[in-house]
C-alpha positions as CSV (number, residue, x, y, z in Angstrom):
1,X,0.0,0.0,0.0
2,X,1.3,3.4,-1.0
3,X,1.4,5.9,1.8
4,X,2.2,9.6,1.9
5,X,5.6,8.9,3.4
6,X,6.7,6.3,0.9
7,X,6.1,7.0,-2.8
8,X,7.2,5.0,-5.8
9,X,10.2,6.3,-7.7
10,X,9.2,6.9,-11.4
11,X,11.8,8.2,-13.7
12,X,9.2,8.9,-16.4
13,X,7.1,11.2,-14.2
14,X,7.4,14.9,-14.7
15,X,8.6,16.8,-11.6
16,X,6.2,19.0,-9.8
17,X,6.6,22.7,-9.7
18,X,8.5,22.6,-6.4
19,X,10.8,19.7,-7.4
20,X,14.1,20.1,-9.2
21,X,15.1,18.2,-12.3
22,X,16.7,14.9,-11.3
23,X,20.5,14.6,-11.9
24,X,21.6,12.4,-14.8
25,X,24.8,11.6,-16.5
26,X,26.5,14.6,-18.1
27,X,26.0,15.1,-21.8
28,X,28.8,15.2,-24.3
29,X,30.5,18.6,-24.2
30,X,31.6,19.7,-27.7
31,X,34.7,21.9,-27.6
32,X,34.1,25.3,-29.1
33,X,35.9,26.2,-32.3
34,X,38.5,28.9,-32.2
35,X,36.7,31.2,-34.6
36,X,38.5,34.3,-33.7
37,X,42.0,32.9,-34.1
38,X,41.0,31.5,-37.5
39,X,39.8,34.9,-38.6
40,X,43.2,36.2,-37.4
41,X,44.9,33.5,-39.4
42,X,43.0,34.5,-42.6
43,X,44.1,38.2,-42.0
44,X,47.6,37.0,-41.4
45,X,47.7,35.0,-44.6
46,X,46.5,38.0,-46.6
47,X,49.1,40.3,-45.1
48,X,51.8,37.7,-45.6
49,X,50.9,37.4,-49.3
50,X,50.9,41.2,-49.7
51,X,54.3,41.4,-48.0
52,X,55.9,38.6,-50.1
53,X,54.6,40.1,-53.4
54,X,56.0,43.5,-52.3
55,X,59.4,42.0,-51.7
56,X,59.4,40.1,-54.9
57,X,58.3,43.0,-57.1
58,X,61.8,44.6,-57.4
59,X,63.3,41.2,-58.2
60,X,60.8,40.2,-60.9
61,X,60.5,43.9,-62.1
62,X,56.7,44.2,-62.1
63,X,54.8,47.3,-60.8
64,X,53.2,46.9,-57.3
65,X,51.3,49.3,-55.2
66,X,53.1,48.5,-51.9
67,X,56.8,49.5,-51.4
68,X,59.5,47.2,-50.1
69,X,59.5,48.9,-46.6
70,X,55.8,48.5,-46.1
71,X,56.0,45.1,-47.6
72,X,58.4,44.0,-44.8
73,X,56.0,45.5,-42.2
74,X,53.0,43.6,-43.6
75,X,55.0,40.4,-43.9
76,X,56.2,40.6,-40.3
77,X,52.7,41.3,-39.0
78,X,51.2,38.5,-41.1
79,X,53.7,35.9,-39.9
80,X,53.1,37.0,-36.3
81,X,49.3,36.5,-36.8
82,X,49.9,33.1,-38.4
83,X,52.1,32.1,-35.5
84,X,49.4,33.1,-33.0
85,X,47.0,30.8,-34.8
86,X,49.5,27.9,-34.9
87,X,50.0,28.3,-31.1
88,X,46.3,28.3,-30.3
89,X,44.5,26.1,-32.8
90,X,44.7,22.3,-32.1
91,X,42.9,21.0,-35.2
92,X,44.7,18.3,-37.1
93,X,44.3,19.8,-40.6
94,X,45.9,23.0,-39.5
95,X,48.8,21.2,-37.7
96,X,49.5,19.2,-40.9
97,X,49.5,22.4,-43.1
98,X,51.8,24.3,-40.8
99,X,54.1,21.3,-40.3
100,X,54.4,20.3,-44.0
101,X,54.9,24.0,-45.1
102,X,57.5,24.6,-42.4
103,X,59.4,21.4,-43.3
104,X,59.4,22.3,-47.0
105,X,60.7,25.8,-46.4
106,X,63.2,24.4,-43.9
107,X,64.7,22.0,-46.4
108,X,64.8,24.7,-49.1
109,X,66.7,27.0,-46.7
110,X,69.1,24.3,-45.7
111,X,69.9,23.5,-49.3
112,X,70.2,27.1,-50.3
113,X,72.5,27.9,-47.3
114,X,74.7,25.0,-48.3
115,X,75.3,26.6,-51.7
116,X,77.5,29.2,-50.0
117,X,80.2,26.7,-49.5
118,X,80.4,25.9,-53.3
119,X,82.7,27.8,-55.6
120,X,79.8,29.7,-57.1
121,X,78.1,30.1,-53.8
122,X,78.5,33.8,-53.2
123,X,76.9,34.6,-56.6
124,X,74.0,32.1,-56.5
125,X,73.1,32.1,-52.8
126,X,73.8,35.6,-51.6
127,X,70.1,36.3,-51.0
128,X,70.0,33.4,-48.6
129,X,72.3,35.3,-46.3
130,X,69.8,38.1,-45.7
131,X,67.0,35.6,-45.2
132,X,68.5,32.6,-43.5
133,X,68.8,33.8,-39.9
134,X,65.3,35.3,-39.5
135,X,63.7,32.5,-41.5
136,X,65.3,29.7,-39.5
137,X,64.2,31.5,-36.3
138,X,60.5,31.9,-37.5
139,X,60.5,28.3,-38.7
140,X,61.6,27.1,-35.3
141,X,58.7,28.9,-33.7
142,X,56.2,27.3,-36.1
143,X,57.6,23.8,-35.7
144,X,57.6,24.2,-31.9
145,X,54.0,25.2,-32.1
146,X,53.1,22.2,-34.2
147,X,54.9,19.8,-31.9
148,X,53.2,21.3,-28.9
149,X,49.8,20.1,-30.2
150,X,50.9,17.0,-32.1
151,X,49.5,13.8,-30.8
152,X,50.3,11.2,-33.4
153,X,53.6,9.4,-32.9
154,X,54.9,9.2,-36.6
155,X,54.5,13.0,-37.1
156,X,56.2,13.8,-33.8
157,X,59.1,11.6,-34.7
158,X,59.4,13.1,-38.2
159,X,59.3,16.7,-37.0
160,X,61.7,16.0,-34.0
161,X,64.2,14.2,-36.2
162,X,64.1,17.1,-38.7
163,X,64.8,19.6,-36.0
164,X,67.6,17.5,-34.6
165,X,69.2,17.0,-38.1
166,X,69.1,20.7,-38.9
167,X,70.6,21.4,-35.5
168,X,73.5,19.1,-36.3
169,X,74.1,20.7,-39.6
170,X,74.0,24.2,-38.0
171,X,76.4,23.2,-35.3
172,X,78.8,21.7,-37.8
173,X,78.5,24.7,-40.2
174,X,78.9,27.2,-37.4
175,X,82.2,25.6,-36.2
176,X,83.5,25.5,-39.7
177,X,82.6,29.2,-40.3
178,X,84.2,30.3,-37.0
179,X,87.4,28.4,-37.9
180,X,87.7,30.0,-41.3
181,X,88.5,33.3,-39.4
182,X,87.1,35.7,-41.8
183,X,85.0,38.6,-40.4
184,X,81.8,37.7,-42.3
185,X,82.1,34.0,-41.6
186,X,82.8,34.5,-37.9
187,X,79.7,36.5,-37.4
188,X,77.6,34.0,-39.4
189,X,79.2,31.1,-37.6
190,X,78.4,32.5,-34.2
191,X,74.7,33.1,-35.1
192,X,74.5,29.6,-36.7
193,X,75.8,28.0,-33.5
194,X,73.2,29.9,-31.4
195,X,70.4,28.8,-33.8
196,X,71.7,25.2,-33.7
197,X,71.6,25.2,-29.9
198,X,68.0,26.5,-30.0
199,X,66.9,23.8,-32.5
200,X,68.6,21.1,-30.4
201,X,66.9,22.3,-27.2
202,X,63.4,22.2,-28.8
203,X,64.1,18.7,-30.3
204,X,65.4,17.4,-27.0
205,X,62.2,18.6,-25.3
206,X,60.1,16.2,-27.4
207,X,62.5,13.3,-27.7
208,X,62.1,10.1,-25.6
209,X,64.1,10.0,-22.4
210,X,66.9,7.8,-23.7
211,X,67.3,9.7,-26.9
212,X,67.1,13.0,-25.1
213,X,69.9,11.8,-22.8
214,X,72.1,11.0,-25.8
215,X,71.4,14.3,-27.6
216,X,72.2,16.2,-24.4
217,X,75.5,14.3,-24.1
218,X,76.2,15.3,-27.7
219,X,75.7,19.0,-26.8
220,X,78.1,18.7,-23.9
221,X,80.7,17.0,-26.2
222,X,80.4,19.9,-28.7
223,X,80.8,22.4,-26.0
224,X,83.9,20.7,-24.6
225,X,85.4,20.5,-28.1
226,X,84.8,24.2,-28.7
227,X,86.4,25.2,-25.5
228,X,89.4,23.0,-26.0
229,X,89.9,24.1,-29.6
230,X,89.5,27.8,-28.7
231,X,92.1,27.6,-25.9
232,X,94.5,25.4,-27.9
233,X,94.5,27.5,-31.0
234,X,94.7,30.7,-29.1
235,X,97.9,29.4,-27.4
236,X,99.4,28.5,-30.8
237,X,98.1,31.4,-32.9
238,X,98.4,34.9,-31.6
239,X,95.4,36.4,-33.4
240,X,92.9,33.6,-33.0
241,X,91.5,34.6,-29.6
242,X,89.8,37.8,-30.8
243,X,87.3,37.2,-32.0
244,X,87.1,33.6,-33.3
245,X,88.7,31.9,-30.3
246,X,86.7,34.0,-27.8
247,X,83.5,33.2,-29.6
248,X,84.3,29.5,-29.6
249,X,85.1,29.4,-25.9
250,X,82.0,31.4,-24.8
251,X,79.6,29.3,-27.0
252,X,81.3,26.1,-25.9
253,X,80.7,27.1,-22.3
254,X,77.1,27.8,-23.1
255,X,76.7,24.4,-24.8
256,X,78.3,22.6,-21.9
257,X,76.1,24.5,-19.4
258,X,72.9,23.6,-21.3
259,X,74.0,20.0,-21.4
260,X,74.8,20.0,-17.6
261,X,71.4,21.7,-16.9
262,X,69.5,19.0,-18.7
263,X,71.4,15.9,-17.4
264,X,72.5,16.8,-13.9
265,X,70.4,16.0,-10.8
266,X,72.4,18.2,-8.4
267,X,70.1,20.2,-6.2
268,X,71.7,23.5,-7.4
269,X,71.2,22.6,-11.0
270,X,67.6,21.4,-10.5
271,X,66.6,24.5,-8.6
272,X,68.2,26.8,-11.2
273,X,66.4,25.0,-14.0
274,X,63.1,25.3,-12.0
275,X,63.6,29.0,-11.4
276,X,64.5,29.7,-15.0
277,X,61.5,27.9,-16.3
278,X,59.3,29.8,-13.8
279,X,60.1,33.0,-15.6
280,X,58.6,31.6,-18.8
281,X,55.6,30.0,-17.1
282,X,54.7,33.3,-15.4
283,X,53.4,36.4,-17.2
284,X,56.6,38.2,-16.5
285,X,58.8,37.0,-19.4
286,X,56.7,37.9,-22.4
287,X,55.7,41.5,-21.5
288,X,59.3,42.2,-20.6
289,X,60.6,40.7,-23.8
290,X,58.0,42.6,-25.9
291,X,58.7,45.9,-24.1
292,X,62.5,45.5,-24.5
293,X,62.1,44.6,-28.1
294,X,60.1,47.8,-28.7
295,X,62.5,49.9,-26.7
296,X,65.5,48.4,-28.5
297,X,63.8,49.2,-31.8
298,X,63.4,52.8,-30.8
299,X,67.1,52.9,-29.8
300,X,68.1,51.3,-33.1
301,X,66.1,53.9,-35.1
302,X,67.9,56.6,-33.3
303,X,71.2,54.8,-34.0
304,X,70.5,54.6,-37.7
305,X,69.5,58.2,-37.7
306,X,72.9,59.1,-36.3
307,X,74.7,57.0,-38.9
308,X,72.7,58.6,-41.8
309,X,73.3,62.0,-40.4
310,X,77.0,61.9,-39.5
311,X,78.4,58.9,-41.4
312,X,78.9,60.5,-44.8
313,X,80.5,63.6,-43.2
314,X,83.3,61.5,-41.7
315,X,82.4,62.4,-38.1
316,X,81.3,59.0,-36.9
317,X,84.3,56.8,-36.2
318,X,84.7,53.2,-35.1
319,X,83.6,51.6,-33.0
320,X,80.2,52.8,-34.1
321,X,78.5,50.2,-31.8
322,X,79.4,52.4,-28.8
323,X,76.8,54.9,-30.1
324,X,74.2,52.1,-30.0
325,X,74.9,50.4,-26.7
326,X,76.0,53.4,-24.7
327,X,72.9,55.5,-24.8
328,X,70.1,56.7,-22.6
329,X,67.7,54.0,-23.8
330,X,69.4,50.8,-22.3
331,X,70.2,52.6,-19.1
332,X,66.6,53.7,-18.5
333,X,65.3,50.2,-19.6
334,X,67.3,48.3,-17.0
335,X,66.3,50.6,-14.2
336,X,62.8,49.1,-14.5
337,X,63.7,45.7,-15.8
338,X,65.9,44.6,-12.9
339,X,63.3,45.4,-10.2
340,X,60.6,43.5,-12.2
341,X,62.8,40.4,-12.5
342,X,64.0,40.3,-8.9
343,X,61.0,41.4,-6.9
344,X,59.3,38.0,-6.7
345,X,62.4,35.8,-6.2
346,X,62.2,35.4,-2.4
347,X,59.3,37.7,-1.4
348,X,56.8,35.5,-3.2
349,X,58.1,32.4,-1.6
350,X,57.8,34.0,1.8
351,X,54.3,35.3,1.2
352,X,52.9,32.1,0.0
353,X,54.7,29.9,2.6
354,X,56.5,27.8,0.0
355,X,59.9,28.8,1.3
356,X,59.4,26.6,4.4
357,X,58.4,23.7,2.2
358,X,61.4,24.3,-0.1
359,X,63.8,24.3,2.9
360,X,62.5,21.0,4.1
361,X,64.0,19.4,1.0
362,X,67.6,18.3,1.0
363,X,68.8,21.8,0.1
364,X,70.3,24.6,2.2
365,X,70.1,28.4,2.1
366,X,73.1,29.0,-0.1
367,X,71.8,26.6,-2.7
368,X,68.4,28.4,-2.8
369,X,69.9,31.8,-3.1
370,X,72.5,31.0,-5.7
371,X,70.0,29.0,-7.9
372,X,67.6,32.0,-7.9
373,X,70.5,34.4,-8.6
374,X,71.9,32.5,-11.6
375,X,68.4,31.9,-13.1
376,X,67.6,35.6,-12.9
377,X,71.1,36.5,-14.3
378,X,70.7,34.2,-17.2
379,X,67.3,35.6,-18.0
380,X,68.7,39.1,-17.7
381,X,71.4,38.3,-20.3
382,X,68.9,36.7,-22.6
383,X,66.8,39.9,-22.5
384,X,69.6,41.7,-24.3
385,X,69.4,39.4,-27.3
386,X,67.0,41.8,-29.3
387,X,69.5,44.6,-29.0
388,X,72.2,42.5,-30.8
389,X,69.9,41.1,-33.4
390,X,69.1,44.6,-34.7
391,X,72.9,44.9,-35.4
392,X,72.7,41.8,-37.5
393,X,70.0,43.5,-39.6
394,X,72.2,46.6,-39.9
395,X,75.0,44.4,-41.3
396,X,72.7,42.7,-43.8
397,X,70.8,45.7,-45.0
398,X,73.7,48.2,-44.8
399,X,76.0,45.9,-46.8
400,X,79.1,47.1,-45.0
401,X,81.1,45.6,-42.2
402,X,81.6,47.4,-38.9
403,X,83.8,46.6,-35.9
404,X,81.6,44.5,-33.6
405,X,84.5,43.2,-31.5
406,X,84.1,45.8,-28.7
407,X,80.7,44.2,-28.1
408,X,82.4,41.0,-26.9
409,X,84.2,42.9,-24.2
410,X,81.0,44.8,-23.4
411,X,79.2,41.5,-22.8
412,X,81.7,40.8,-20.0
413,X,81.1,44.2,-18.5
414,X,77.4,43.8,-18.8
415,X,77.6,40.4,-17.1
416,X,79.5,41.8,-14.1
417,X,77.3,44.9,-13.6
418,X,74.1,42.8,-14.2
419,X,75.3,40.3,-11.5
420,X,75.6,43.2,-9.0
421,X,72.1,44.5,-9.8
422,X,70.5,41.1,-9.6
423,X,72.2,40.3,-6.3
424,X,71.0,43.6,-4.9
425,X,67.4,43.0,-6.0
426,X,67.6,39.4,-4.6
427,X,68.7,40.8,-1.2
428,X,65.8,43.3,-1.1
429,X,63.4,40.5,-2.1
430,X,64.6,38.5,0.9
431,X,63.9,41.1,3.5
432,X,60.2,41.7,2.7
433,X,57.2,39.7,1.7
434,X,55.8,42.5,-0.4
435,X,56.9,42.4,-4.0
436,X,56.2,46.1,-4.6
437,X,58.4,47.1,-1.7
438,X,61.2,44.9,-3.0
439,X,60.9,46.5,-6.4
440,X,60.9,50.0,-5.0
441,X,64.0,49.3,-2.9
442,X,65.8,47.8,-5.9
443,X,64.9,50.8,-8.0
444,X,66.2,53.2,-5.4
445,X,69.4,51.3,-5.1
446,X,69.9,51.4,-8.9
447,X,69.2,55.1,-8.9
448,X,71.8,55.6,-6.2
449,X,74.3,53.6,-8.2
450,X,73.5,55.7,-11.3
451,X,74.1,58.9,-9.3
452,X,77.8,58.1,-8.9
453,X,78.2,59.3,-12.5
454,X,76.9,62.8,-11.5
455,X,78.5,63.2,-8.0
456,X,82.0,64.0,-9.2
457,X,80.7,67.0,-11.2
458,X,78.4,68.1,-8.3
459,X,81.3,67.9,-5.8
460,X,83.6,69.6,-8.3
461,X,86.2,66.8,-8.1
462,X,89.3,67.2,-10.3
463,X,89.9,64.5,-13.0
464,X,92.6,62.1,-11.8
465,X,92.1,62.7,-8.1
466,X,91.6,59.8,-5.7
467,X,87.9,60.6,-5.1
468,X,87.1,60.9,-8.8
469,X,88.9,57.6,-9.6
470,X,86.8,55.9,-6.8
471,X,83.6,57.1,-8.4
472,X,84.8,55.9,-11.8
473,X,85.4,52.4,-10.4
474,X,81.9,52.4,-8.8
475,X,79.9,53.8,-11.8
476,X,78.7,51.1,-14.2
477,X,78.4,53.6,-17.0
478,X,82.1,54.3,-16.9
479,X,82.7,50.5,-17.1
480,X,80.3,50.3,-20.1
481,X,82.1,53.2,-21.9
482,X,85.5,51.8,-21.3
483,X,84.6,48.3,-22.5
484,X,82.9,49.7,-25.7
485,X,86.2,51.3,-26.5
486,X,87.8,47.9,-26.6
487,X,89.7,48.2,-23.3
488,X,88.9,46.3,-20.1
489,X,91.1,45.6,-17.2
490,X,90.2,43.2,-14.4
491,X,90.5,45.9,-11.8
492,X,87.4,47.7,-13.3
493,X,85.3,44.6,-12.5
494,X,86.5,44.2,-8.9
495,X,83.9,46.5,-7.3
496,X,80.9,45.0,-9.2
497,X,82.0,41.4,-8.4
498,X,82.6,42.4,-4.7
499,X,79.1,43.9,-4.7
500,X,77.6,40.7,-6.0
501,X,79.3,38.6,-3.4
502,X,78.3,41.0,-0.6
503,X,74.6,41.1,-1.4
504,X,74.5,37.3,-2.0
505,X,76.1,36.8,1.4
506,X,73.5,39.1,3.0
507,X,70.6,37.3,1.3
508,X,71.9,33.9,2.6
509,X,72.2,35.3,6.1
510,X,68.6,36.7,6.0
511,X,67.3,33.2,5.1
512,X,69.4,31.6,7.8
513,X,68.1,34.1,10.4
514,X,64.7,32.5,10.0
515,X,66.0,29.6,12.1
516,X,66.7,31.9,15.0
517,X,63.1,33.2,15.3
């Protein structure tokens, strides 16, 4: 008998007005199509076609409404929009199109670049020189975007092996170019070695663990070979160290460091790798890169204006790169960049409470501080890459060589001063949990360091006096100016290296003081 308390359960009965709809199994959710990005891709394809036709018009000698300069602008914008679509759209047909087109263009570029080493190479493949470096860089981005979404094994293997094979050719060709010791080949060889390392790193990221281990060992072997050859040949040949030997040694150390970072399981290496990756997983890296690229573009336009204005009059002397690197733009840029990079290193760990969890692992305070310092320093040096790539375009478009060797010494000066700034920001990040306060303290410290350039004039100190010489040793702008003239003595680096050690020591002691509370 059915009572008011017990009622039969009927699924086919419609619920009353006060009853809710009974829960059932979830329906199939259809993923929405990325309509906006596909519209962006269509616009990018149109702009790319307009830019390509504008660049080919002078070669094929047919009239076209768009000039070469605007054609390059539309081509760059179109390729950027297509890359945005390749990064966001996961559909198989688009992956196949981007992958096959990128592979085809990649093989054409590799074959065309190889013509340079033939007797008739400079005549038939000269146009590859002005297109190879940016084209290889763009193709790496497209292939990385395709591999990011690729799910089928055969296609992943094909693309990964293509990247690894091109990386091997680039590394071999770069070493050959640097050893030829001709100015043009040395510059191209160094850029090719950097591109080869980038291709190898992307390929290793998608290789199986055993193959990735072997490829990483290969990178370490290449780095060790470059260092040994650079040192050995510099001891035998008096003029090999600058610039070919120096480039081989530095690039060899970078190759060896990358191999060590991939293979090693030491706590310091693991934490450094973690901190470096955190920059790219957070929204810090990309706005900073974009902002510095735009700022460096403005600085490059001003540099070109100076060359056009004073070059024909014979007023602008070598090294002309000093007018590019030693200017107001990079000084103001790093006043804001360094606080942004260092403000979250330790303050964020303290605010979220992850520092205590980190210190429970088998690591100590010096390992934590040094890993964060080296990760931030490496990211700081990578940020300067757009500044130097604009000089490559100046060499290609201008058609004339310039003395770039002072930049090699300037990199050493930049590394030492950057280490001092990063260590100071790391210390201020360790004394507070507020990122904004850490950034402000770092900015004030950098402004105080910058004021050492003005204090000798304000205090009316005579040139050559002891006080004036002390301020010259302290000021990083004096070190930049001296290094860009091609002169650099180790004593000029002593203050900045001592500052780095001092602030790192303070940061370690701040973390150790947490045990006393």
